[in-house]
C-alpha positions, 0 to 999 in steps of 0.5 A: 500500500502506497509502495510499502508492505502493510500487515493484513490488519492495517485499516485503510483511511481512504485515498491510498494506492494499493498494488497487488501481484495476482499469480497466473492460475495454474492449470490442473493436471491429472494425478494418479490416485486410488479413488474408491468409486461407489456409483457412476453413470454418464452424468455423475460419479459418487466417490468415497473420499477418505479423511486426510485429503483436500477436495480441491486446490485452495491456499497452499494446497495446489496438488494432491487433491481429490480433484486431481485424481477425479480428472481421470474420471471425466469430471467437469462443470462449474465456473471455478477452474479449480473445482471441476464437477464439484458441487459440495465438499467435505473438509480435509479431515472428513471422510464420506461420499461425494457426488461429482458432476461429469458435465456442465448440465449435471453440475447445474442440476446438482446445484439447483437441488442443493439450493432448493434443499431437495438433495438430502445429506446425512452425517454420522458422528462419533460421540464420546461418553454415554448420552443421558437419554435414548433420543436427543437433539444437539443444536449449536453453531459450527465453524472454523476455529481461527486459532486452530485452523485444523479443528472444527468447533461448536463451543461459541454461543449460536448468537455470536456465530450468527452475527457474522455467518447468518442462519446458514451457520446453524448445525442441528443433529436429531438422533435416536442414540441407540442406533449409534450405540449398537453400531459402536459395539 
């Protein structure tokens, strides 16, 4: 700013001159990767994403993502060149099924289903300890802990998180605990 580097916390007063170097986007190159395909047809592929792998390039992670391996499977669609075929994602440390588009038309259709909430996603979680009742409901905010980037948290009061993230920040679990308890034995 004005010919000098400033910390990211620096507040602008107005009238400053800002210069930035924007790197050229790197073309995605397919990488050999063992990907567990659960289901596929000419429009979609459903893959079992393991924990420990990023879905798409972001930040300092430019290679070794699931997208790099999916390129071999003919995924495409969407406006972001770093995310061909991707309509939803799972965090790096989360495992689960990921639905990926193989065409622009399939990508648009999946996005419409997600936006209209017609596509249902189900999550399972491990719970430490023993629940006090046979059924229950957990309602809390969820988001990224800026002090510990790699960990998710649900500890701040919901109103605190919603002030910056809105209603989309709600995380709700309703469960019949015995189902999880039987599966864990």
